[in-house]
C-alpha positions in Angstrom: -57.1 -16.3 -9.1 -58.1 -13.1 -10.9 -60.6 -12.3 -8.2 -57.8 -12.6 -5.5 -55.5 -10.5 -7.6 -58.1 -7.8 -8.0 -58.9 -7.9 -4.2 -55.3 -8.2 -2.9 -52.8 -8.1 -5.7 -53.4 -4.4 -6.6 -52.8 -3.4 -3.0 -49.5 -5.5 -2.9 -48.3 -3.8 -6.1 -49.3 -0.4 -4.8 -47.4 -1.1 -1.5 -44.3 -2.2 -3.4 -44.4 0.9 -5.6 -44.8 3.2 -2.5 -41.9 1.4 -0.8 -39.7 1.9 -3.8 -40.5 5.6 -4.0 -39.9 6.0 -0.3 -36.5 4.3 -0.6 -35.5 6.7 -3.5 -36.6 9.7 -1.5 -34.8 8.5 1.6 -31.6 7.8 -0.4 -31.6 11.3 -1.9 -32.3 12.8 1.5 -29.3 10.9 3.1 -26.9 12.0 0.3 -28.0 15.6 0.8 -27.6 15.5 4.6 -24.2 13.8 4.3 -23.1 16.6 1.9 -24.0 19.2 4.6 -22.5 17.3 7.5 -19.0 16.9 5.9 -17.5 20.3 5.0 -16.7 20.9 1.4 -13.0 21.2 2.0 -12.9 17.6 3.2 -14.9 16.1 0.3 -11.9 14.8 -1.6 -10.1 13.5 1.5 -13.1 12.0 3.2 -15.0 10.8 0.1 -14.4 7.0 0.6 -15.5 7.2 4.3 -18.4 9.4 3.5 -19.6 6.9 0.9 -19.3 4.0 3.3 -21.3 5.6 6.1 -23.9 6.8 3.6 -24.3 3.3 2.3 -24.7 2.0 5.8 -27.5 4.5 6.6 -29.2 3.9 3.3 -29.1 0.2 3.8 -30.6 0.4 7.3 -33.3 2.8 6.0 -34.0 0.5 3.1 -34.3 -2.4 5.6 -36.9 -0.6 7.7 -38.9 0.4 4.6 -38.7 -3.3 3.4 -40.0 -4.5 6.8 -42.8 -2.0 6.7 -43.9 -3.0 3.2 -43.6 -6.7 4.1 -45.9 -6.1 7.1 -48.4 -4.5 4.9 -48.3 -7.3 2.4 -48.5 -10.0 5.0 -51.6 -8.5 6.5 -53.4 -9.1 3.2 -53.1 -12.8 3.9 -54.7 -12.4 7.3 -51.6 -12.8 9.3 -51.2 -10.7 12.5 -47.8 -9.0 12.4 -48.4 -6.7 15.3 -46.5 -9.0 17.8 -43.6 -9.4 15.4 -43.4 -5.6 14.8 -43.6 -4.9 18.5 -40.7 -7.3 19.1 -38.6 -5.8 16.3 -39.4 -2.3 17.5 -38.4 -3.2 21.1 -35.1 -4.7 19.9 -34.3 -1.7 17.7 -35.0 0.7 20.6 -32.7 -1.3 22.9 -29.9 -2.2 20.5 -30.4 -0.6 17.1 -29.9 2.9 18.4 -26.7 1.9 20.2 -25.4 0.2 17.0 -26.1 3.3 15.0 -24.3 5.4 17.7 -21.3 3.0 17.6 -21.1 3.3 13.8 -21.4 7.1 14.0 -18.6 7.4 16.6 -16.4 5.1 14.6 -16.9 7.2 11.5 -16.2 10.3 13.5 -13.0 8.9 14.8 -12.0 7.9 11.2 -12.8 11.4 10.0 -10.8 13.0 12.8 -7.9 10.7 12.2 -7.7 11.5 8.5 -8.0 15.2 9.2 -5.4 15.4 12.1 -2.8 12.9 11.2 -1.4 14.8 8.2 -1.1 18.0 10.3 0.6 16.1 13.2 3.1 14.5 10.8 3.8 17.8 9.1 4.6 19.5 12.4 6.7 16.6 13.7 8.9 16.6 10.6 9.4 20.4 10.7 11.3 20.1 14.0 14.3 18.6 12.1 15.0 21.1 9.3 18.6 20.1 9.0 17.6 16.7 7.7 14.7 17.8 5.5 15.5 21.3 4.3 13.3 21.0 1.2 9.6 21.8 1.6 8.6 19.4 -1.1 10.5 16.6 0.6 8.8 17.5 3.9 5.5 17.3 2.2 6.3 13.9 0.6 7.5 12.5 4.0 4.4 13.8 5.8 2.1 12.3 3.1 3.8 8.9 3.4 3.7 8.7 7.2 0.1 10.1 7.5 -1.2 7.6 4.9 0.3 4.6 6.8 -0.7 5.8 10.2 -4.2 6.7 9.1 -4.7 3.3 7.4 -3.5 1.5 10.6 -5.7 3.5 12.9 -8.7 3.1 10.6 -8.2 -0.7 10.6 -8.1 -0.7 14.5 -11.3 1.4 14.6 -13.1 -1.0 12.3 -11.9 -4.0 14.3 -13.2 -2.4 17.6 -16.5 -1.4 16.0 -17.1 -5.0 14.7 -16.6 -6.5 18.2 -18.7 -3.8 19.9 -21.6 -4.5 17.5 -21.3 -8.3 18.0 -21.4 -7.7 21.7 -24.5 -5.5 21.4 -26.2 -8.1 19.3 -25.7 -10.6 22.1 -22.7 -12.6 20.9 -20.1 -13.4 23.6 -16.9 -11.9 22.2 -14.6 -13.5 24.8 -14.4 -16.8 23.0 -14.0 -14.9 19.7 -11.0 -13.0 21.1 -9.4 -16.1 22.5 -10.0 -17.9 19.2 -8.6 -14.9 17.3 -5.5 -15.1 19.4 -5.0 -18.8 18.6 -5.7 -18.2 14.9 -3.4 -15.3 14.9 -0.6 -17.4 16.4 -1.2 -20.1 13.8 -1.2 -17.5 11.0 2.0 -16.0 12.4 3.8 -19.3 12.0 2.3 -19.9 8.6 2.7 -16.4 7.3 6.2 -15.5 8.4 6.9 -13.7 5.1 4.0 -11.3 5.8 5.4 -10.6 9.3 8.8 -10.1 7.7 7.2 -7.6 5.2 5.6 -5.7 8.0 8.7 -5.5 10.2 10.8 -4.4 7.3 8.2 -1.8 6.4 8.3 -0.4 9.9 12.1 0.0 9.7 11.8 1.6 6.2 9.4 4.2 7.5 11.3 4.8 10.8 14.6 5.2 9.1 13.1 7.4 6.3 14.8 5.4 3.5 12.4 6.7 0.9 8.9 8.4 0.7 6.1 8.7 -1.9 7.4 10.7 -4.8 11.0 9.5 -4.6 12.9 7.7 -7.4 14.5 4.6 -5.9 15.9 1.2 -6.8 14.8 -1.7 -4.6 14.9 -5.4 -5.2 16.6 -4.7 -8.6 13.7 -2.5 -9.8 14.0 1.3 -10.3 11.0 3.6 -10.5 8.9 6.3 -8.9 7.4 5.4 -5.5 3.7 5.7 -5.9 2.6 4.2 -2.6 4.2 2.6 0.5 2.6 0.9 3.5 3.8 -1.6 6.1 3.5 -4.6 3.7 4.6 -3.5 0.3 6.1 -0.7 -1.9 4.6 0.2 -5.3 6.9 1.5 -8.0 6.2 2.8 -11.5 9.1 2.5 -14.0 9.7 4.6 -17.1 7.7 2.2 -19.2 4.7 2.9 -17.0 4.7 -0.6 -15.5 3.6 -0.7 -11.9 5.7 -3.1 -9.6 4.3 -4.2 -6.2 7.3 -5.2 -4.1 6.9 -6.9 -0.7 9.0 -5.0 1.9 10.6 -8.2 3.1 12.4 -8.6 -0.3 14.0 -5.1 0.1 17.5 -5.7 1.5 19.1 -2.6 -0.1 17.4 0.6 -1.2 19.0 3.2 -3.5 17.3 6.6 -3.3 18.1 8.9 -6.2 16.3 11.9 -4.7 17.2 12.1 -1.0 17.6 15.8 -0.1 19.3 16.6 -3.5 20.2 14.9 -6.8 23.4 15.1 -8.8 24.3 15.6 -12.5 26.9 12.9 -13.3 27.8 13.1 -17.0 30.7 12.0 -19.1 31.5 13.9 -22.3 34.0 12.6 -24.9 36.3 14.9 -26.9 38.8 14.0 -29.6 42.5 13.5 -28.7 43.5 16.3 -31.2 41.5 18.9 -29.3 43.0 21.3 -26.7 41.6 19.8 -23.4 41.9 23.1 -21.5 39.9 24.9 -24.1 37.2 22.1 -23.9 37.0 22.3 -20.2 36.6 26.1 -20.4 33.7 25.8 -22.9 32.0 23.1 -20.8 32.3 25.2 -17.6 30.9 28.2 -19.4 27.9 26.2 -20.6 27.2 25.0 -17.0 27.4 28.6 -15.6 25.0 29.8 -18.3 22.6 27.0 -17.5 22.7 28.0 -13.9 21.5 31.6 -14.9 18.7 30.3 -17.1 15.1 31.3 -16.0 13.7 27.8 -16.5 16.6 25.5 -15.5 18.4 27.8 -13.0 15.9 27.2 -10.1 16.4 23.5 -10.5 20.2 23.7 -10.0 21.9 24.0 -6.6 25.5 24.1 -7.9 26.4 24.7 -11.5 27.7 21.6 -13.5 31.5 21.8 -13.9 34.3 19.6 -15.1 35.6 17.5 -12.2 38.5 15.8 -14.1 39.7 14.0 -17.2 38.1 10.7 -16.4 39.5 8.2 -18.9 41.6 7.6 -22.0 38.9 6.0 -24.1 39.3 4.3 -27.5 38.3 7.2 -29.6 38.8 10.2 -27.3 39.2 11.7 -23.9 36.3 11.4 -21.4 35.6 14.4 -19.2 33.5 13.9 -16.1 31.0 16.7 -15.2 29.3 17.0 -11.8 26.7 19.4 -10.4 24.0 19.3 -7.7 20.2 19.8 -8.5 17.0 19.7 -6.6 15.5 16.2 -6.1 14.1 14.6 -9.3 15.5 17.4 -11.5 18.9 15.8 -12.5 17.5 14.2 -15.7 16.0 17.4 -16.9 19.2 19.3 -16.3 21.4 16.6 -17.9 19.2 16.6 -21.0 19.5 20.3 -21.5 23.2 20.3 -20.6 23.9 17.7 -23.3 22.0 19.8 -25.9 23.9 23.0 -25.0 27.3 21.3 -24.9 26.7 19.9 -28.4 25.7 23.4 -29.7 28.7 25.0 -28.0 31.1 22.4 -29.4 29.7 22.9 -32.9 30.2 26.6 -32.6 33.7 26.3 -31.3 34.7 23.6 -33.8 35.4 21.0 -31.1 35.0 17.4 -32.4 33.0 14.9 -30.5 34.6 11.6 -31.7 32.7 8.4 -32.5 34.1 4.8 -32.3 35.9 3.6 -35.4 38.1 0.7 -36.3 41.1 0.6 -38.6 41.5 -2.9 -40.1 44.8 -4.2 -41.5 45.3 -7.4 -43.5 48.4 -9.5 -43.2 49.8 -11.9 -45.9 52.7 -13.8 -44.4 55.4 -11.2 -43.5 53.8 -8.5 -45.7 51.4 -6.0 -44.2 48.8 -4.3 -46.4 46.2 -1.6 -45.6 42.7 -2.6 -46.4 42.1 0.6 -48.4 44.2 2.1 -51.1 44.6 5.9 -50.8 44.6 7.9 -54.0 47.7 10.1 -54.1 45.8 12.7 -56.2 42.7 13.2 -54.1 43.3 11.2 -51.0 40.1 9.1 -51.6 40.1 5.6 -50.1 39.5 2.7 -52.5 39.2 -1.0 -52.3 42.4 -3.1 -52.3 41.6 -4.7 -55.6 40.9 -1.3 -57.4 43.2 -0.3 -60.3 41.8 3.3 -60.6 40.5 5.8 -58.1 36.7 5.7 -57.9 36.7 9.5 -57.3 39.1 11.1 -59.8 40.0 8.1 -62.0 43.7 8.4 -61.4 45.7 5.1 -61.5 46.4 3.4 -58.1 49.5 1.6 -57.0 49.4 -0.9 -54.2 
């Protein structure tokens, strides 16, 4: 055994070591070449596709290196591998090169799709400025459509490449296509919910109900749209929870950020206050907020009092409305509340709070729950004989 290892085993280990080193060198060379082929400005956008094609090339190169090392190792056992290598070489010359070309063309089509689709979507949306006057909204709409179209086209490219490679290998794809049609029909009957999701997703995109970056409420869930495709919509709510909602479950969609948003705020003032003076103070705060360097660019129309909205239990409710840029209404409302509170404090305007006055009835005699001291007007318990504040005697 030792003699055989000395005579042959050392050569096998050496061949394996050389093969491993060659594979590492080839892998580094492929990564370097891929970095030069794909321009730097497309690295972020094309990184997943670049990794996939790089792995395919590295795998093929590793396969060739492994075959070569295997041939060297097998020869140590006295086996003639020349006919096998000749057959493998002929097959690779006839079919392997074509397969590599097919994969390369497929990757090129994928790269062109991801590079051109966003530009095409951007230009096609710009022809309707009356519907999308905001540049940020145009960008969100283009991002949503380009992502969906790019994913769909990439799936078709992969499907075509797989069948072309199977055909090149020698597999008859006609029965596969026929079988795929039958299987697709069966799946269609069994997966009607998926078909419903896809059809509803098409209508959502065509009708521009919402885009990535919008705040919407669908299927009873409100949140920021992080992703949308033909099958599902992904929302993230204020708690950071991500919700994946099938498009087939979306019967009504509420978009809080379509073209513009709105400040809709109710402020309560005490009944004793001069309502005209309160309205004047609120309108002044809205105009000052419109001129602010930070919040002014967010506002389209200054927040103003629309009307006295309600006679509430503890005061009058005043409704305030104003238009803002999409997604900015919550920032503006938060700052508006803070400034109104400061302005009311400065002007001595009371913001009431809910309170309840309780009365106790004994037969036909009505008694207040609290006894009011005539000397200092301090409220005391009904059972008290003397004032807890000044000590004066109390009379019920």
